[in-house]
C-alpha positions in Angstrom: -14.3 -36.8 -12.7 -15.9 -33.4 -12.6 -17.9 -32.1 -15.4 -16.6 -29.5 -17.8 -16.2 -26.0 -16.1 -16.4 -22.6 -17.6 -14.0 -19.9 -16.6 -14.0 -16.1 -17.2 -11.7 -15.0 -20.0 -10.6 -12.1 -17.8 -10.5 -11.9 -14.0 -9.8 -8.5 -12.4 -7.3 -8.9 -9.5 -8.1 -6.3 -6.9 -5.5 -5.5 -4.1 -6.7 -2.0 -2.9 -9.8 -0.4 -1.6 -9.6 2.2 -4.4 -9.4 -0.6 -7.1 -12.4 -2.4 -5.5 -14.5 0.8 -5.8 -13.5 1.1 -9.4 -14.3 -2.5 -10.2 -18.1 -2.0 -9.8 -18.6 -1.8 -13.6 -15.6 -3.8 -14.8 -15.7 -5.4 -18.3 -13.8 -8.4 -16.8 -15.7 -11.6 -16.4 -15.0 -11.9 -12.7 -13.4 -10.0 -9.9 -10.9 -11.5 -7.5 -10.4 -9.5 -4.3 -7.8 -9.8 -1.6 -9.5 -11.4 1.4 -8.6 -8.4 3.7 -10.7 -6.0 1.4 -13.9 -8.0 1.5 -16.5 -6.4 3.9 -17.4 -8.8 6.6 -20.9 -9.6 7.8 -22.0 -8.1 11.1 -21.7 -11.5 12.9 -19.8 -14.7 12.3 -23.0 -16.4 11.2 -23.5 -13.8 8.5 -26.9 -12.6 9.5 -26.3 -9.1 8.1 -23.7 -9.2 5.3 -22.1 -6.0 4.2 -23.1 -5.1 0.7 -20.8 -5.6 -2.3 -22.0 -3.6 -5.4 -20.2 -5.7 -8.0 -21.8 -6.6 -11.4 -19.5 -9.7 -11.8 -19.0 -12.9 -9.9 -16.8 -12.3 -6.8 -13.8 -14.4 -6.0 -11.6 -14.1 -2.9 -7.8 -14.5 -2.9 -6.2 -16.1 0.2 -2.5 -16.9 0.6 -2.0 -19.7 3.1 0.5 -18.9 5.9 2.0 -22.2 7.1 3.2 -20.5 10.3 -0.4 -19.8 11.3 -1.9 -23.0 9.9 -4.9 -23.5 7.6 -7.6 -22.7 10.1 -6.0 -19.3 11.0 -5.2 -18.5 7.4 -8.7 -19.2 6.4 -10.3 -17.5 9.5 -12.4 -15.2 7.4 -16.2 -15.2 7.4 -17.0 -16.0 3.8 -19.3 -13.3 2.4 -22.3 -14.9 0.8 -21.4 -13.2 -2.5 -18.1 -15.1 -2.8 -18.4 -17.9 -5.3 -14.7 -19.1 -5.4 -11.5 -18.8 -3.5 -8.1 -18.4 -5.3 -5.8 -20.2 -2.9 -2.1 -19.6 -2.9 0.7 -21.4 -1.0 -0.6 -24.9 -1.6 1.9 -27.5 -2.9 0.6 -31.0 -1.8 -2.7 -32.9 -1.8 -3.1 -32.7 2.0 -3.0 -28.9 1.7 -6.0 -29.0 -0.6 -7.9 -31.4 1.7 -7.2 -29.1 4.7 -8.4 -26.1 2.8 -11.5 -27.9 1.8 -12.3 -28.8 5.4 -11.7 -25.2 6.5 -13.9 -23.8 3.7 -16.6 -26.3 4.6 -16.7 -25.1 8.2 -17.0 -21.5 7.1 -19.7 -22.3 4.6 -21.7 -23.9 7.4 -21.2 -20.9 9.7 -22.6 -18.6 7.0 -25.5 -20.8 6.1 -24.1 -21.9 2.7 -24.4 -25.4 1.4 -21.1 -27.3 1.7 -19.2 -27.1 -1.6 -20.9 -23.9 -2.7 -17.6 -21.9 -2.6 -15.4 -23.3 -5.4 -11.6 -23.6 -5.3 -9.0 -22.3 -7.7 -5.6 -23.7 -6.8 -2.7 -21.2 -7.4 0.3 -23.1 -8.7 3.3 -20.9 -7.8 6.2 -23.3 -7.0 8.0 -26.3 -8.5 6.5 -28.5 -5.7 3.0 -27.3 -6.6 3.6 -27.9 -10.3 4.7 -31.5 -9.6 1.9 -32.1 -7.1 -0.9 -30.6 -9.2 -2.4 -33.9 -10.4 -2.7 -35.2 -6.9 -4.1 -31.9 -5.6 -6.8 -31.9 -8.3 -8.1 -35.4 -7.4 -7.8 -34.7 -3.6 -11.2 -32.8 -3.5 -14.2 -32.2 -5.7 -14.3 -28.4 -5.0 -12.1 -27.3 -7.9 -13.4 -25.0 -10.6 -10.1 -24.1 -12.3 -6.3 -24.0 -11.9 -4.2 -20.8 -11.9 -0.6 -20.8 -12.9 1.3 -18.0 -11.1 4.3 -17.6 -13.4 5.6 -14.7 -11.3 5.7 -16.9 -8.2 7.1 -19.9 -10.1 9.9 -17.8 -11.6 10.8 -16.5 -8.1 10.7 -20.0 -6.6 13.1 -21.2 -9.3 15.3 -18.1 -8.9 15.0 -17.3 -12.6 16.8 -14.0 -13.4 15.4 -11.2 -15.4 12.2 -10.7 -17.3 10.0 -13.6 -18.4 11.3 -13.4 -21.9 14.6 -14.6 -20.6 13.2 -17.9 -19.5 10.1 -18.3 -21.7 10.9 -21.9 -22.6 10.8 -22.9 -19.0 7.5 -21.0 -18.3 6.0 -22.6 -21.4 7.0 -26.0 -20.1 5.1 -25.2 -16.9 2.1 -24.1 -19.0 2.2 -27.4 -20.8 2.3 -29.4 -17.6 -0.6 -27.4 -16.1 -2.6 -27.7 -19.4 -2.2 -31.5 -19.4 -3.2 -31.9 -15.7 -6.1 -29.6 -16.1 -7.3 -31.2 -19.3 -7.2 -34.7 -17.7 -9.5 -33.4 -14.9 -11.6 -31.4 -17.4 -10.8 -28.1 -15.6 -9.9 -24.8 -17.2 -6.6 -23.2 -16.4 -5.8 -19.5 -16.1 -2.6 -17.4 -16.3 -1.8 -15.3 -13.2 1.2 -12.9 -13.6 0.3 -10.1 -11.2 3.6 -8.3 -10.8 4.4 -7.9 -14.6 3.7 -4.8 -16.6 0.9 -4.9 -19.2 3.3 -5.7 -22.1 5.0 -8.6 -20.4 1.6 -10.0 -19.2 0.3 -9.7 -22.8 3.3 -11.7 -24.1 2.8 -14.4 -21.6 -1.0 -14.4 -22.1 -0.5 -15.0 -25.8 1.7 -18.0 -25.1 -0.8 -19.3 -22.4 -3.6 -19.0 -24.9 -1.6 -21.1 -27.4 -1.3 -23.7 -24.6 -5.0 -23.8 -24.1 -5.5 -21.4 -21.2 -9.1 -20.3 -20.7 -8.3 -16.8 -19.5 -6.0 -14.5 -17.6 -6.0 -12.4 -14.4 -5.7 -8.7 -15.1 -4.7 -5.8 -12.8 -6.4 -2.9 -14.6 -9.5 -2.1 -16.6 -7.7 -1.1 -19.8 -6.6 -4.7 -20.2 -10.1 -6.2 -20.2 -11.2 -5.6 -23.8 -8.0 -6.9 -25.4 -7.8 -10.1 -23.3 -11.5 -10.8 -23.7 -10.9 -10.7 -27.4 -7.8 -12.9 -27.3 -9.4 -15.6 -25.2 -12.6 -15.6 -27.2 -10.7 -16.9 -30.2 
């Protein structure tokens, strides 16, 4: 069983080049950038990596495309600054094993020690929620679990704003909290498509269920959520 992990209270989710430039001096504890936005080294072996002037740990978000397969979906040269991958689209233990192998190959290509890049599983479907305990024990690369309540609500075809189905989302939070606690992993709230008010409401409920932090989409959220998750 892995040792206790620490997770940032806030993790700034970056999906545009403009937001990446603005993230240089963020107050968030980490920055998660869409894989397409991360500058690539000059060669596949990473001899001359492009600079990333961030003051916080850098994570990379990748959504697995099953039509392409894991190797193609993860066919990104991992920048040496990346410390973790937020991996969406996984919903069974074999998915996590395949991702671990693909990441290991890319670590070796860039001269990183295997296992250096940590894994944050993004739970965004009913299948993923049920399979989470098995996915956690499948590999030893995990550093946290992220519950994507937006994706889960879409998968379950839940209508309207999250307040309309809060009981179900809190049930999912409880399941993730239990699975993460058994594995001694922190869990995080991910609700990227909500407005700040709706995300704040869900973050408060996630905090009550033991979440270690939340993904944010703008700098104004950082101070408030840093305060919430420090209590």
